[in-house]
N, C-alpha and C positions, 0 to 999 in steps of 0.2 A: 504494500499499499504506500501511497505518497506520504512523505513526511508531514507536509502541511495539512493534509487531511487528517492524519492521526493526531496532530496538535489540536485540531478543532474538536475532534471526538473527545480527547482528554479534557479540554477546556469546558465543553458542554457538560460532561459528567460532574466535574467539580462545581461548576456554576450551579447546576440543578440541585446537587447535594447541599450546598451552602444556603440556597434559596429555601430549601425545606428544613433548614436548621438541623441537619443530620450530622453526626460525628462520623469520622471514618469508621469507627468501630460499629456503629449502628448500621451503616450501609453494608459493611462486611458481614455482619450477623444475618441481615436480610438476604444477602446474596449467597451465603454459605461459602465464603472465601475468607482469606486472612485480611486483616487490617493493612498489613504491609503490601499486599497485592493491590488493594484499592489505591493506596498512596502511590505505588509505582505507576499504575494506570493513569491517575490524575496528573502525575508529573511526567508523563510520556517516556517512562523508563521501561515500561512493559506493554506489550500489545496483548489485549484480552483475546481469548478464543471467542468464537461466535456465541457458544452457549453462555459463557461468563458475561460477555457484553449484553446479551438479551436479558439475562437475570438482573444485571445492573439497571438497565433501562426499566424493566418491570418493577424493581424495587424502588425506583425513583418515581413510580406511579405515572409513567409516560407510555404512550403507544409508540412502537418502533418507528412508524411512519412520521410521527410528530418529532421524535428525537432527530431523525435524519433530514427533516424538512429544511430546505435552503442550504444544506451542507454541500459545499462545492470543492472541487479540487482547485485550489487557488495557489498562486505562487506565494511562497513565504516572503516575509519582509527581509530583504537584504538590501542595504543602502551602501552604494560605493560613491564616495565623493573624491574627485580628483582635485589636486592642489590648485590647479588653475581655475576651478569652479567655485572656490571659496569666496564668499561674499565679504568684501572689505567695507568697513564703515568707521566712522569717528563718532564718539559721543559728544553731546553738547557740553560747552564750558570745559573742555579739556584741551591740553596743549601737549603734543608729543605722544599721544596714545593712538596707535593704529591697530584696530581689531580686525580679525578675520573670523567669521562665523564658520566653524567646521562641522557643527551638528546642531540642529534645532529640532526637537521632536517632543511632543507631550508624552510623558511616561507616567504610569501609576506610581503611588507611593512605593518607595523601594529603599533597600539598603544598598549603598554604593561601596565598591571595593576598587581602588585604583592601584595599578601595578605597572612597573617597568619590566620589560622582558628583552633579553638578548638571546636571539636565536642564532646559534653558531652554524657555520657552513655545513652543508649536507645533513642537517638535522631534520628530524621528522618525528612526530608523535601524534597519535590520534587523541584528540582532546576529550576529556570527560564531559559528557552531556550534562548540562546543569540547567536548572530552572532560573535562568538569568538572561537578561538582554546584554549583549556584549558589544562594546565599542572599541575599535582598535585604530590607533593613529600610528602610522609608520614614520619613525623619527629619522632613521637612516637605513640604507640597504634596500633589499627587495625580498618579498616573500610571495609564495603561491599559496592561496587558500582554496581548498576544495570544500565547498559547502553544498550539502544536499545534492551531490553529484555534478555540481558546476564548478568550473575552475575560474579564479580571479587572480591576476597578477597585480600586486600592489608595490608601489615604490615610495621612497621618501616623500612625505607630504600628502599622501593618499590616506583615506580613512575608510573604515568598514563598520557597519552596524548590522546586527542579525540576532536572531533568537538562538540562544545557547543550546536549546533542545534539538536543534537540527544537527545532523551529522556534519562535523567540520574537522578538518586536518590542515594545519599549517606545515608548509615545507620550505626549507631554505635550500635551494638548489645552486646557489652561487658560492664563490670562494671568500666572500665577505660576510661578516656578521650583520644581522638585521636587528635593529633596536626599535621597540614599539612601546607606546603608551597604551595600557589596557584599562578600561573602565567596565566593571560588571555592575549591573543593576538587578539586584535580587528583589523579586516581588514580595511584599510583606503580607499578602493575603494568605 
């Protein structure tokens, strides 16, 4: 199944459970599965079998057709901003301050984790899927990102924003290190 489709299924399950004011344990008990499995499904770390999915939908007091109504295979949110596309501006009543807006997006309340990463030559690691929105700004060097089956090459000054629950792999195929600023936005819901 498509990653974005599964993200939406996970989101709908969690949204409906919270709307009904059910705990993870209550939904697990009604569905005859473990609390851990419900949590993994809601956080897109596990894909439920069809019988489990149908039991969850039934336990949430929904009709299967209603649950899937309007659910589309849509492209996940991945924003690439090239350095030359950054918006330059100055604030009023300032002198000597030149700003460039590299990312502007409305995000839900979240915990923020800011990191610096040095990706050494020929390095590669599959990243752990997290329930976080991820922003990466390339300070120096070059990196290839494989996200949800698509490849993006980013150079110094480029930035990337995506849902960390999507499959993603950074690769440095060059002879120079790549340095990047990373900001993770963890949802507090």
